[in-house]
N, C-alpha and C positions, 0 to 999 in steps of 0.2 A: 880688444872688447872691454869696458867698462862692465864690473859685475851689478850694474844697478841698472832694473830695465824699465820702462815705459808699458805699460800695458793700458789699451785703451779698449771703446766698445763694450764695456761690463755691462750686464742684466743691472739693473737699480739694486737688488736681494740681493748682490756676492757680501759675503764677509770677508774678513781679513783672515779668519780660521781656512774658509774656502778656498780664496786664495791660495792662500800657505801651500795647502796639500794638493791643490791642480798642480801646483809649480814644482813641489817635492818628488814627483816622476820623472823630472829632469838633472835632479841631484840636490845638496843639502842648500834650504831657504833660510838664510840668515834673518830677515824680516819681509815682510808683505803686508803692504798696507792700501785701502781703499780710500780713497779721498772724498771728503765731505764737505757740503756745503755747511761754513759758521752757524748759518741762521737756522736753516730748516735742521740741518744733520744727517741730510738727504742724502748719498752717495752723488757723485759728479760725473760716474759715469767712467772713472780711468784712476788706476792706481798704481804703484811699482813695489817690485818686487828686487830684493838685494839676493844674488846668488854668493854664494862661497869661492868660488874660482872663475879666471873668464872664462876656463873651458866648459863651468858649469852655464855659463850663462848666454855663451852658444850656443849648447845643446838646446836650451830651454827655448831659445828663438827658433831653430832649425825645428825641433817638435813640436811646439807649442803655438806657433802663429797661426792663425785661423781657425784652428782648432773651436771646438765652441764648448763654450762653460755655459752654465745653467742657462741653455737654451740660446746664445748668441755666440758667435764669431766672434772671436778676438784678437787683436791685434799685439801681437809684441815686436818690440824693439830695443834699441841702447837706447837709455836714457840721456839727455843730452842737458849741458849744467843748469842748473836756475838762473836766469836774468831776473835780477834786481829790478824792481819797476816800483815807480812812486807810489804811495798810498794816496785814498783821496778820504 
């Protein structure tokens, strides 16, 4: 398992710090980033969290998937490699 996790179904108001604090219950968080729209700077409703080890990443998926954060049940899974898409 990779140490980078995808977090979906985030509430619009969740910040990077809230995401980091939430995932710290499962282990050491290296980074936590809520993805925002480039034009409006509004959350896109998903983000990525990087844990310090594969074991902690697996623990985070097991413990935090379908748990409630800021009033919404979040989805936590292993992040897939980024696909390069053409820019228009």
